[in-house]
C-alpha positions in Angstrom: 292.5 141.1 152.7 291.3 140.1 149.2 293.6 140.8 146.3 292.2 140.8 142.7 295.3 140.2 140.5 294.2 140.0 136.9 292.0 137.0 136.8 293.3 135.6 140.1 291.5 136.2 143.4 293.9 135.8 146.4 293.6 136.1 150.2 296.5 137.8 152.0 297.2 138.2 155.7 298.0 141.8 156.8 300.5 142.4 159.5 300.2 145.5 161.7 301.6 148.8 160.4 302.3 147.7 156.8 301.5 149.4 153.5 299.6 147.9 150.6 302.9 147.6 148.7 304.3 145.4 151.5 301.2 143.2 151.3 301.7 142.9 147.5 305.4 142.1 148.0 304.6 139.4 150.7 302.1 137.8 148.3 304.9 137.4 145.8 303.0 139.1 142.9 304.9 140.7 140.0 304.1 144.4 140.4 305.9 147.5 139.2 307.1 150.0 141.8 309.9 151.8 139.9 311.1 154.0 142.8 311.1 151.1 145.2 308.4 152.4 147.4 309.8 155.9 148.0 306.6 157.6 146.8 308.4 159.6 144.0 307.3 157.8 140.8 303.5 157.7 141.3 303.3 154.4 139.4 302.2 151.9 142.1 298.5 152.8 141.8 295.9 150.2 142.9 292.2 150.2 143.4 291.5 150.0 147.1 288.1 149.3 148.8 287.3 150.2 152.4 284.3 151.4 154.3 284.5 154.7 152.5 284.2 153.2 149.0 286.7 152.4 146.2 289.4 154.8 145.1 292.8 154.8 143.4 295.7 155.0 145.8 299.5 154.7 145.8 300.3 151.3 147.3 303.5 152.5 148.9 301.8 155.4 150.6 298.6 153.7 151.8 298.3 151.8 155.1 296.8 148.4 154.7 294.8 148.6 157.9 291.1 149.0 157.1 291.4 148.1 153.4 289.2 145.1 152.6 290.2 144.5 149.0 292.6 145.8 146.4 292.7 145.3 142.6 296.2 145.1 141.2 297.1 145.2 137.5 298.6 141.9 136.3 302.2 142.9 135.5 302.7 139.7 133.4 299.7 140.4 131.1 300.6 140.9 127.5 303.7 138.7 127.5 303.4 136.1 124.8 304.1 132.4 125.2 304.9 131.5 121.6 305.3 128.1 119.9 307.9 128.5 117.2 308.4 124.8 116.0 307.0 121.5 116.8 309.1 119.5 119.2 310.5 116.1 117.9 309.9 113.1 120.1 313.0 111.6 121.6 315.1 114.7 121.2 316.9 116.5 124.1 316.3 120.1 124.9 317.7 123.0 126.8 316.5 126.4 128.0 318.3 129.8 127.4 317.4 132.6 129.8 318.0 136.4 129.7 317.4 137.7 133.2 316.8 141.4 132.8 316.2 143.9 135.5 312.8 144.7 134.1 311.9 141.7 132.0 312.9 138.1 131.6 313.1 136.2 128.3 313.5 132.5 127.8 313.7 130.0 124.9 313.2 126.3 124.8 315.8 124.9 122.3 316.2 121.6 120.6 319.8 120.6 121.3 320.0 118.3 118.3 318.5 120.5 115.5 319.3 123.9 117.1 315.7 125.1 116.6 314.1 127.4 119.0 310.9 125.5 119.9 309.1 128.0 122.2 309.8 131.5 123.5 308.2 133.6 126.3 308.7 136.8 128.3 307.8 137.7 131.8 308.0 140.7 134.1 310.8 140.4 136.6 308.8 140.0 139.8 311.6 141.8 141.7 310.3 145.0 140.1 308.1 145.4 143.2 311.4 146.4 144.9 312.2 149.1 142.3 313.1 149.6 138.6 316.9 149.7 138.7 319.7 147.6 140.2 320.5 150.2 142.9 317.0 149.7 144.4 317.5 145.9 144.4 320.8 146.4 146.2 319.1 148.6 148.7 316.4 145.9 149.2 319.0 143.3 149.8 320.5 145.6 152.5 317.2 145.7 154.3 316.8 142.0 154.6 314.9 141.2 151.3 317.6 139.0 149.7 315.9 135.7 150.4 312.5 137.0 149.2 314.0 138.4 146.0 315.8 135.2 145.3 312.6 133.2 145.9 310.7 135.5 143.5 313.1 135.0 140.7 313.8 131.3 141.1 310.0 130.6 141.3 309.4 132.8 138.2 312.1 131.1 136.2 310.8 127.6 137.3 307.3 128.6 136.2 308.5 129.9 132.8 310.4 126.6 132.2 307.3 124.6 133.0 305.1 126.7 130.7 307.6 126.5 127.9 307.7 122.7 128.2 303.9 122.5 128.4 303.4 124.7 125.4 305.7 122.5 123.3 304.5 119.2 124.8 308.0 118.4 126.0 308.7 116.5 129.2 310.9 118.3 131.7 312.9 115.1 132.0 314.1 115.8 128.4 315.9 119.0 129.5 319.6 118.6 129.6 321.1 122.1 129.9 320.0 125.5 131.1 322.0 128.7 130.6 321.4 132.1 132.1 322.8 135.6 131.6 322.0 138.8 133.3 323.7 141.8 134.8 326.0 141.0 137.7 323.4 142.1 140.3 320.6 140.0 138.7 322.9 136.9 138.6 323.8 137.4 142.3 320.1 137.6 143.3 319.3 134.5 141.2 322.1 132.6 142.9 321.0 133.8 146.3 324.2 135.9 146.8 324.1 139.4 148.3 324.9 142.2 145.8 325.6 144.7 148.6 329.3 144.9 148.0 328.6 146.0 144.4 326.8 149.1 145.8 329.8 150.6 147.5 333.3 151.4 146.2 335.3 149.5 144.9 332.0 147.9 143.6 333.5 144.4 143.9 331.0 141.5 143.4 331.1 138.3 145.5 331.2 136.2 142.4 331.9 136.6 138.7 330.3 133.2 137.8 331.0 131.2 134.7 329.9 128.1 136.5 326.8 125.9 137.1 324.5 126.4 140.1 321.6 124.1 141.0 318.3 126.1 141.5 315.7 123.4 141.5 315.2 119.7 142.2 314.4 117.7 139.1 315.9 120.1 136.6 319.5 120.5 135.3 321.8 122.9 137.1 322.0 126.4 135.6 325.1 127.7 133.9 325.5 131.3 134.9 327.3 133.4 132.3 330.6 135.0 133.4 330.6 138.7 134.4 333.3 141.3 133.8 332.7 143.5 136.8 330.1 144.6 139.3 328.3 146.6 136.6 329.1 144.7 133.4 327.5 141.4 133.6 327.1 138.1 131.8 324.5 139.6 129.5 327.2 141.8 127.9 329.6 138.9 127.6 326.8 136.9 125.9 326.2 139.8 123.5 329.9 139.9 122.7 329.4 136.5 120.9 327.5 138.3 118.2 329.6 138.1 115.0 330.2 141.7 113.8 333.0 143.1 111.7 335.9 144.3 113.9 336.4 146.8 115.5 332.8 146.7 116.8 331.1 148.6 119.6 328.2 146.8 121.4 325.7 149.0 123.2 323.1 147.2 125.3 320.3 149.6 125.8 318.2 147.9 128.5 317.6 149.1 132.1 321.3 149.6 132.4 323.5 151.1 129.7 326.5 148.8 129.0 329.1 149.3 126.3 331.7 146.8 125.0 334.4 147.5 122.4 336.1 144.6 120.6 339.1 144.9 118.4 341.5 142.3 117.2 344.0 143.3 119.9 341.8 144.0 123.0 338.3 144.4 124.5 337.1 147.3 126.7 333.8 147.5 128.6 332.0 150.0 130.7 328.6 150.6 132.3 326.8 153.9 132.4 324.4 155.2 134.9 321.8 155.6 132.2 318.9 154.6 134.5 315.8 152.7 133.4 314.3 155.3 131.1 314.9 153.2 128.0 312.5 150.6 129.5 309.8 153.3 130.1 310.6 153.7 133.8 311.0 157.1 135.4 308.6 158.4 132.8 305.2 159.7 133.8 303.2 157.5 131.3 306.1 155.2 130.6 306.0 151.4 130.4 308.1 148.5 129.2 307.8 147.3 125.6 304.5 145.4 126.2 301.3 145.3 124.2 299.7 148.8 124.3 303.0 150.6 124.6 303.5 153.4 122.0 306.6 152.2 120.2 306.6 154.5 117.2 305.6 158.2 116.8 305.4 159.7 113.3 304.7 163.3 112.1 302.8 163.8 108.9 303.9 167.0 107.2 300.8 167.3 105.0 298.2 167.0 107.8 300.4 168.3 110.6 299.3 165.4 112.7 301.0 162.9 114.9 300.5 159.2 114.4 301.4 156.5 116.8 302.0 152.8 116.5 301.5 150.5 119.6 302.9 147.1 120.3 300.1 144.6 119.4 298.0 147.3 117.7 296.2 147.9 121.0 294.9 151.3 122.2 297.7 153.3 123.7 298.3 152.5 127.4 301.6 154.3 127.8 304.9 155.0 125.9 308.0 152.9 125.9 311.6 154.0 125.3 311.6 153.9 121.5 308.4 155.9 121.3 309.9 158.5 123.7 313.0 158.8 121.4 310.7 159.3 118.4 308.7 162.0 120.1 311.7 163.9 121.4 313.3 163.8 117.9 310.1 165.3 116.5 309.9 168.0 119.2 313.5 168.9 118.5 313.1 169.0 114.7 310.0 171.2 115.0 311.5 173.6 117.6 309.3 172.6 120.5 312.3 171.7 122.6 315.4 173.9 122.5 319.1 172.9 122.5 319.2 172.9 126.3 316.3 170.4 126.5 313.7 172.9 127.6 310.1 172.2 126.5 308.8 175.5 125.1 305.4 177.0 125.9 302.6 177.3 123.2 303.2 181.1 122.8 307.0 180.5 122.2 306.6 178.3 119.2 305.1 178.7 115.7 304.9 175.0 115.0 301.5 173.5 114.1 302.1 171.2 117.0 302.3 174.0 119.5 298.7 173.6 120.4 299.6 170.4 122.1 301.9 172.1 124.6 300.2 172.4 128.0 300.8 172.4 131.7 300.4 169.1 133.5 300.6 169.0 137.3 302.3 172.4 137.2 304.9 171.1 134.8 305.3 171.8 131.0 304.1 168.9 129.0 303.2 167.7 125.5 300.0 165.8 124.7 300.5 163.1 122.2 296.9 162.3 121.1 293.6 164.2 121.4 291.8 161.0 122.4 294.3 160.0 125.1 295.5 161.4 128.4 299.1 160.4 127.7 301.5 163.3 128.0 305.3 163.6 128.0 306.5 166.0 130.6 309.6 168.2 131.0 310.9 165.8 133.6 310.5 162.9 131.2 312.6 164.8 128.6 315.2 165.5 131.3 315.5 161.9 132.2 316.0 160.8 128.6 318.5 163.7 128.2 320.5 162.4 131.2 320.4 158.9 129.8 321.5 159.8 126.3 324.3 162.0 127.6 325.5 159.0 129.8 325.5 156.7 126.8 327.3 159.2 124.5 329.9 160.0 127.1 330.4 156.3 127.8 331.0 155.6 124.1 333.6 158.4 123.9 335.4 157.2 127.1 335.6 153.6 125.9 336.9 154.6 122.5 339.5 156.9 124.1 340.6 154.1 126.4 341.4 151.9 123.4 342.9 154.9 121.5 340.4 154.4 118.7 338.5 157.0 116.7 334.8 156.7 115.8 335.8 156.5 112.1 337.8 153.4 112.8 334.8 151.4 113.9 333.5 148.8 111.4 330.2 148.3 113.2 328.0 149.6 115.9 325.8 146.8 117.3 322.8 147.8 119.3 321.2 145.2 121.5 318.6 145.0 124.3 314.8 145.2 124.3 314.9 148.9 123.7 317.2 148.4 120.7 314.6 146.2 119.0 312.2 149.1 118.3 314.4 152.2 118.1 314.4 154.3 114.9 318.1 154.9 114.0 317.5 158.4 112.4 315.6 159.6 115.4 318.2 158.2 117.8 320.8 160.2 115.9 318.7 163.4 116.1 318.5 163.0 119.9 322.2 162.2 120.2 321.8 158.6 121.4 323.7 157.3 118.4 326.5 159.4 117.1 325.4 160.7 113.7 328.8 159.8 112.2 328.2 156.1 113.1 324.6 156.0 111.8 325.5 154.1 108.6 327.4 151.5 110.6 324.6 150.8 113.1 322.9 147.4 113.1 320.2 146.2 115.5 320.9 142.7 116.9 317.8 142.2 119.1 318.2 140.4 122.4 321.9 139.9 122.2 322.0 138.4 125.7 319.4 135.7 124.9 321.0 135.0 121.5 324.4 134.5 123.1 323.0 132.1 125.7 321.3 130.1 123.0 324.7 129.7 121.4 326.3 128.7 124.7 323.5 126.2 125.2 324.1 124.6 121.8 327.8 124.7 122.0 329.2 124.2 125.5 332.7 124.9 124.2 331.7 128.5 123.8 331.4 128.7 127.6 335.2 128.7 127.9 335.4 131.4 125.3 333.0 133.5 127.3 335.0 133.0 130.5 338.2 134.1 128.6 336.4 137.1 127.2 335.2 138.2 130.7 338.7 137.7 132.2 340.6 139.6 129.5 338.2 142.5 128.9 339.5 145.7 130.4 336.8 147.4 132.6 336.6 151.2 132.8 335.0 152.6 135.9 333.1 155.6 134.5 332.0 157.0 137.9 335.6 157.9 138.8 336.8 158.8 135.3 337.2 162.5 134.7 337.0 161.9 130.9 333.5 160.6 131.4 332.4 163.5 133.6 333.6 166.1 131.1 332.1 164.3 128.2 328.8 163.8 130.0 328.4 167.6 130.5 329.3 168.2 126.9 326.7 165.7 125.7 323.8 167.1 127.8 322.6 169.5 125.2 321.1 168.8 121.8 322.5 169.9 118.4 
């Protein structure tokens, strides 16, 4: 079978009885299949050509037999490889890596000057096995551990090569590599099974804080220490961010993680927020890539919606920050009620009511007249569940430390989603407690920033290990306080 992947043309052998998704997986191509091939997300569309012509099909629901060629969207398209500084001849370098469930970020760093020389992002190629960590655990259980490990190690190796090439740096000049991710991602990168994290008591095989060789000819990789099965090295790296204490760190990526630091103790938890903040489990959702709607604004004079996309491109979909903006606007203009129900056109007097419609037998809201992009009732429910989980997680962590919201000196918001979010709209939706709005600060990719610090100052590694070992972990899935708070936070004020 021929596979057209972006500008690449590949040949793939097709085993008997397999689906197109399995062919794409076997070819090792980065490809988004948020539901892991269950047929529920509708996002693994490809163009398939057979004797009957060319048509759009779901890769996970289409048998490969008889298909002559498929065209697959290049999942890495739109990621920038950016040169930030000119490299100095004779210097030594290192690479800091943030291994996210959805995306990977890496920086080439001058170990003598501390300058970031080059930076790049890449789709996590394991996305072909599903959007969240549970789908990756399930894939490991069905014999895909070795394949997922190969996908990520190859992708990281390619990124390091591209960073060095962009900066005209010889790979022999690399001295250190640091990596942080959630505990499941670190297991998969190390070739360890995360299966034990998927069942109670959710105990990982390794909590890391050590170096592991991944390639010949490159330095071994120092894996950041993890706190628990669901609070990983990315959170510990984020805890290196210098904020006034007491501070609450919220990492709003594919997984919602929360860490509280005071002068006396640290408490951490992970919420089952799901990948909605990365645009997954949303009908027209996408990660924060060029073409994603990252801002939505309502003009009171013209009664019009205006959107801003990443890269200024035509809208291809909507990412988490755009979804939060839109939901806040719908709430403020009485198009969504306090229960989260999207109203019908005849129930609202808002000038935006004409955009309410039925999409695939489901209430929906159309963003732009010139685009097919809609936000459905299901999309709103998924965001509603995620924001309730984050809000309940915050309350449970604060209660564990016997700390009131008013006692916090700062609320630090990290993660890819946190780079684009509008604080006021996040408060309207209930994602950020309104009482903490004036204390909220966005710290960007806190995981990558922390690993850059650990790269430049190896002494910080021991501090991270100590942080991971002394932080109290709260298991929210069995905590009645969380369950009660989750229900209370489901609605909108």
